[in-house]
N, C-alpha and C positions, 0 to 999 in steps of 0.2 A: 308324696303326699301334701298337702296344703299347710302352712306353717301361721295357724291361725293367731291373733293378737287381738287385742281391744277395739285396735282400730280396723278391724277387718270389714266391716259393713260401711264403714263412712269413708266417701271420696274424699282424697287429699286436697282436692279442688274441684269446685263445683261449678267454675265458670264455662265448661263445656256441656253442661245440662241447663234446660230453660225450665224454668217454673211453670205451670199454668194456672192461671187465676180463672178456675171453673167458675165461679160465682158470678164474674163478671161476662163470661164467655157469651155471645149471643146466639150461638147456633141450635139451640135447642127448639128456636121459636118457629113456626111456618113449615113444621114438617110436611104438612099436607100439599101446600102449594109447591115445595121443592119436589115432591114425589109427581106430583101433576105434569110439573114442568119436564120432569126427567122422563116419564112414559110419552108424554107427548112427542118428546124428541126422540126417544127410541124408534117409536110406532112410524112418526114422521121419516124418520131417515130409513128405515125399512122400507116403506112403500115408494121413496125416493128412489132408492138403489134399483128397485124392480123396474122402474120407469126411465131409469137413465139407461144408456147405451155403454156406459162403462161402468155402470154398478157393480158387475161380476167381478171386473178387475180391482174394484174396491175392497171386496170380500176377500179376492185372493191375496190381496196385499195383508190385510188383518190374519189370514191363515198362516201366511209366511212368519209373520212375528210370533202368533202364538206358536205355530209348529218348532220354530226355534227355541223357544223358552220352555217348551215342554220337553224338547231332547236333551236339553241343559240339565233339566230337572231329573229327568230318567237318568241321567249318567253321574249325576254328582254323588260323590261318596260323604254318608252320613258322619258325623263327627263325632270321635271316640270319648265316653264318658271318663271324666277323671277317676282315680282309685277311692273306693270307698274309705270312711272312718274305720280304724280299727272296731272290731265287735267286742261284746261284754267278755267273751272269753279270753280274747286278745287283752284287753284292757286288764282284765285279774292276774293274769300271767305276768303282765309287764312289771306289775308290784313288786315281784319277785327279784327283779333284774336291777343292775345299776341306773337304767335309764328309764324309768316309769313311764307311760303315755300322761300328758298332763290335759286329760279330758276336761278339767274345770276350765281353759281357755276356751273351748269351742263356743261357738256362735249360740246365743240363747235365741231360742224358738217358742213362739206362741201359736198353738191350733187352734181354729176358731170354726165353730160350728154354728148356724143359725138354723134352730129346728122352731118348726110349729107343728102340732100334733103328730109326732114322731115317736110315739111310745112303742110301735113295734119293732123299730130298728134302733132308736139310740142307746140302749142298754148295749148293745154288741158293739156300736161302733165307739163309745167311751170306752168300754173295756179293752177296743185293740190301740186307742190312741194313748191310753194309760199305762199300755204295757211294752211298749216301743224300745228297741234296744239304742238307748241314748241315755245319757246321764241323767236321772232326774232332776237334778239339781239345775240343769241348764234346758230346761223346757215346761211349759204348762198347757193346761188343755182350758179353753174357755168355751161354755156351751150359753148360747144367747136363747132363752125361751121365748119365743115370740108370742106371748099370751095364749099357750095351747089349753084346749078345753077337755084333751083327755088325759091320761095319767103320765103325760110325761114330766111334768113337775115332780110328781111322787117318786119317779123313777130315779129323775136327776138328783134329788134331796138323798136317797138310799146311796146312789153311788158317788156323793159327797165325802159320805161317812168311811168309804173304802178308800178314795183314791185322793192323797193329801194334795198332789198338782191338780186337780178338778177345780173350775170356778164356775161359776152358774150365775147368771145375770137376767134378770126377769125385765121384759121391755114393759113400760108403763103402758094402760090402756089407750087407744086411741094413738099409738106411736105409728109413725108414716114411713114410707122409703122402701117398705118391703125389705128383700136380704141386704140392699145396700145399706139402708137405714140402720138396719140392726149390725153391721159391722162397722159403720161409720162411728156409731154409738159407742163402740167398744175399743177400737183400734188407737186412738191416741193415747190412753192410759194404759195400754199393756205394755211389758217388758222386752216382748221379743224383737231381735234384730231382724229377723225372718219372720214373716206370718204366713202360716197355712191355713188355707179355708179349704173345708169340705163338706159334701151334702150329709143329710142324716142318714143317707142308705150306704156310705161309703164302707167299703173294708179295706185295711190297709196292712200290708205285711211289716214285720217287726223290723228289718233293716233300712225303712223307709229313708229315716231322717240320716243315717249314716252315708245314703248314697246322693240323698238331695242337696244336703248342705254343702257338699265340695264341689257343686255346680257354681255356687255364686261365688269362687274364689277370684275369677277375673271381676275387675271392677266396673266391668261394662255391663255385666249381667244384672239385668232389674228383677226377672221373675225366671222360676222355671215351672213346667207343667207335666206333670207326669202322665205315662201312657193310661187310657180308662180302658177298661174291658167290661163286658157284660157279665154279670154273675149267673144270670137265670136265662142263659143263652139257648139252651137246650128247650125253652119251655114251648116254644111255638115257633112258626115260621118268621112271626115278626121279629122276637128277640135274636133269631140268628141272623135275620138282615141288619140288626143294629150292631151285633157284633163285627159283621163284614164293615160295616159302615165304619165303626171304631178303627178298624186295621186299617181302612185306606186312608182316615184322618191320620194315625199312627207313620205311615209312609210318607204323605205330602207334608206333614211337619219336619220332618227330620231332612226332608231333601230341600223344603223351601229354606230352612235355618242354615243348611250347609252352602248354599249359593249366596246366603246374605240378605234372603227374603224376610219375609215376615214368619215369627213365630207368634203363635197364637193361646191365648188361656182358654180353659173349659170348666172355668168352676170349679168344678170338683177336682181335688188333687193339685191346686194351684198354690205356689208359695211365692210372696213378693217381698222384694229387700225394703225393709221398712223407710228407709231415705228417699228410695223411688217412689214409693206410696206416696209419700208427705210431698212430694214436687207434685205429684199428677193431683194433688188436692183430696185424697182418698176415693171411695167408690162413689159413683155417679148414680144419685137418687133419681135421673129424669130420663131412665134408660129401663126396659124390662132384661136387658142381658148385661149385666154388670162387669160380666167377664169379659165380652168381645169390646166393650167400650174401653176397659181399663187398657185393653191391649194395644189400642191406638194410641192411647194416650201414652203409656211408658215409651212406644215407638217415637211419638213426637218430642219426648223430653232427651233422646238418645240412649236411650236404656235399651237394651237386647233381652229377648226371653229365648230360653234353652227348652229341651224337651228332653225329659229321660225316659227310655224305653222301658229299663227294668229297674225296680220293679213296678207293677201296675198298682193304679188304685181301682178296685170295682166297684160298678155300682148297677143299681137293678135296671133291667130295660122294662119298657112299656109293653104290656101284654095285648093290651085293646087298641083298636083302629081309632076309635073315637080319642081315647088319650093320647095316642101319637100324633093323631092330627091337630089336636091343641098344642102339645110340647113343641112340634115341628114349625108350627105359624110362629110360636113366640122366637124361637131360634131364629127363624126367618127375618123376621120383622125387626128383632134387635138388632141383628146383623145389618140390616139395609138402613137402620135409623143412622148408623154411626156414618156411614158415606154422607147421607142427607146433614147432619150435625157438622162434620169435620170436613167437607170438601174443600174449603180453603186453603187447609192446612196437607192436605194429601198431595204432595210434589216433592220434587227433587230438592227443594232448597231447604226441607225440614225434616225429610226422611232421607235422603240420598236416593240417587239414580236406581240401586237394586232393590231396593223395598219398594219404590213407587212403579217398576215396571212389574213386579211380583203381584202386589195388590191389583194394579190395572188388567193384568191378566186373568187373575183370579176372580176378579169383578164381572169380566166379560162372561166367564164360564160359568159363575155359580148366579150371578144375576141378572146379566145383560142377554146371554142367550136364550133361557126361559121367558123373559119378558116380551122378544121381539117373537116367540114363537107362533104366535096368533095372527099376527099381520104377515108374517112370512107365508104361513100356510094359507091363507086367505089369497095374497097376491100371486101365488104359485098355481093355486086353482084357476083363477082369472085368467091367467094369462100362459096356462097350459105348460107349464116347465114345472122342473125340480126346484123345491124351497132353496133360496139364496145362501142362506146357513148351514144348510146339510152338511157341508164337509166339515165348519166348525163344530158342529153335532159328533159328527165321527170321530174328531179329534178329542172331544169331551169323553167320549165313549172308551176311547182305546186309552186315554190317559187313566180313567177311572178303572177298566179291567186290568191294567199293568200294576197299577198303583195298591188295587185291593189285593190281588194275588202275592205281590211282594211283601206287602204289611200282614197278611197273616201267617206268611212264611216267616216273616220275622218274630211274631207275636206266639207262633205257637208250633211245635215240632209235630209234624203228621204227614203222611206219603202224599206227593204233588196230585194225585187225583182228587183225593179230599180238597185240599184249597182249590183246584179247579171248579169242583162241584158248589163248593162256598162263595166263589167268586162269579159264576154264573146266576146264582140265586140273589146274591148281595147287589149285583146290577141291577136286575129286574126289582128288586125291592128300590132302588135308589131313583126308579122311575118317580115315585111318588113327589119328589124334591120338585120335579118341573112343574106339577099343577101346584103344590103349596108355595112356589115363588110365584109363578104366574098370577095366581090368585091375590096373592098377599100384596104385589106392587100395586096392581089394580084397586084394591081395597083400600090402602092406605093413600092412594090419590085421591079417592072419592070421598069416603067416609071421614068425619071428624074422629079422633084419637083419643082414648083416655089412658093413661098407663094401666094396664091390667096385667095380673101375673095370675095364671091358672095352676094352681098347685098341684104336683103328680102326687098320686098316694101312692106309698111304700109299705109293702107286704112284708118285709122282713125274709125274703127268699134265702135258703139254704143254697150252698154251693153245689151246681150242678156240671157234668162235663159237657 
């Protein structure tokens, strides 16, 4: 068990870390121009590879590199989590012994929720967060009411009278920055050495903090992401697909981290070391996916991100096709923005060779492959041949199938045939990402873009099997 002290979250030497001066960083401008150049390069290279006699050998070389990385990924052994802190029952029983557990030295944690018109779910979440098995003197809960127009404010006022660790802040009218702006308004003034962030539709287990906090014991860990699961996964085919997608993400996160690759934040259920957040300049208000942006900046400053398999934080899956399309486009565009913004810094000199290789491989599969699908298909028809990138597509599908099956097996205990059926449907469902990515990369290269965040409506679903 970790021996916590007052210096638990403070690096004794900061010379190995690099502060980011985000306000002076010029990378947020010219996204459309950079997107257009990127797409022109990808399409032009694809056409050239079809026309050159040795083009297929170039693709096979890429295939060898990606296959080698994929095999290393599949064979990696995920890291074991540290032992959890003592439960409430253990702490109570230890008071009767000669060596009681000194829980008052545990790191102070602040849990943050940015809420806008969340009347349907905010009561449930606050009740969860204020009932966690962690000393009440060592954590607090902050809800930022972002000018809600429903009954969210009244609900929070009632909850404040019930839970002394709950703090409510209401943003002023006209406040900007969305979720990032709300979090930036609050985090510099709160007490937490560890800062947790949750969406309003989250549900959390009682032992969450007892398992998350020990993950920060190594001084190199800047953030921890909890596994996410879909609470209404049995609602329809879309929500079942989203649960399979979460299982794939769980598997890839664990495997990538075990190889020294990129661990990523997912917004809901993310915990950040306060010192690391300060070095990154807080949350970026110039992006539509603050979690993915913060992921890169943490790695740039030398911090690692760990992943916690159990317990999981649950959230509502999107139940309608149109809402899913808006949400996935926002995720895709925000993830793509970070490559356009930080391309100068994505390299071994700042991130190290393992993280650079990992990030390059997943960019090729996640963004590069869908972006070249159209010119590759058109050139294949014109020249009466198979698409050049068909082997890479096969590798991506294989990795998705294996990863999704293993992720489902890790997160739930069911017969293998159930995992197999879920994997088949999950990969059919995942095909929508091809259209999302291909259309998004074309859109951001052509149309002027203003930051726009489409809120996902939360219904307050009950747990379903």
